[in-house]
N, C-alpha and C positions, 0 to 999 in steps of 0.2 A: 504496500500499500503506499504511493508516495505522500512524502508530508509537506504540506506548504505552508510555508513561514509567511508568505508577503501578504499582512492583511489590510492589500490594496484590492480593486473591483478584482482584477486577474485571481486573486489569492482567493478571494471571497467565492468566485465561479469554481476554481478550483476544488475547494474544500467543499462547498455544496455537489460536486460531481462526486465527489471521493464520500459520503455519508451517503449518499443518495442508495448507494450499493449495499448499505451495513442495514439493509428492510431483509426479514423483521425486528423490532429490537425491544428490552423487554429491561427492566432492573426489577431485580432481586434474587431468588434461588430457587432452587430445585430438589426436593429430597428425597428419596425412598424410603417408605416407611411401611412399615408391616401389622397386619392388625385385623382380630376374628372380625368375621362377616357377621355374627350374629344368629346365620343358618342355626338349627338345629341340628344336629348330626352330621357337621360338618369334617370331617375325617381331618381334613390340613390344620383347624382349627382342635380338635380334640387332640391331635397330637403337638401340637404345641408350632406347628411353623406360620400358622397364621396367612394375610394374604398380601402380596406387595401391592402400593398404590401411592402413585407420585404428588406431593404437594410445594406448591410454588408461593414461597412467603414473599413479600412486601410491604413497601411502606406508605403509607397515605395522611398526609396533615400528622406525624409523629408519633401514627400509632402502625403497628404489626397487625399486616390481615394475612390467612393462607386461603389456600382455597384449591381444590383438587384438580389434578390434570388426567385428564382422557390418556390412556395409555398412546392411543394414535398421535396427541400434538407432543408427546415429552420430545423427537426429535428437532420438531419444528422449536418448539421452549428453547431446550440446552440451545441450539443458532441463534435465536433471540436475546436471552441472555450474555453468550462470549457476541454479538455486536453491541449490545449496551454497554458493554468493558471495553472493547474496542474507542466507541464511540468517548464515552466518558475519559480514556487516556487524549483523544484528538483535542478535546474541550481544553484541559489542561495544559497542553502543546498550544494550543492559538493561545489562550492566557499568557503565557510566561512571552510568549508570540511577542506580542503587544507590548508589555513591556518594553522588550528588547528592542523591537524598530524602535518605541519610543526614545530609547536612549539615546540611540543610535543616529536618528534625526534632530538630538539637540536641545527637545522640547521641553527644554526644564525638570528638574531632580528633584521629587518630594525627597521628607527628611528621611535619613537613613538610607538613600541608595549609595550603591557603590560601584 
């Protein structure tokens, strides 16, 4: 993935083109859990094996929420979470580039700039 550092119009266009390829995107975590199904006479539950399920945990307004994930959606959600992490990394890089570009242009220094 090419990393852009210029914050002008071309840099913005390049960044937007780069992140367009990061769809789907999600922020959170995916966990596999095992729990009893609740059916009477379930051999797996009686033997203590329980049943696998996937849970997506995410935060909204400072609170953590969890949602069960259908097994068929797990690969797509894993990709979305990986893409979300890449996007967060790129946003941090762009923020750093903004500061560095500002310093190079000599547009002033804030207290504590080195």
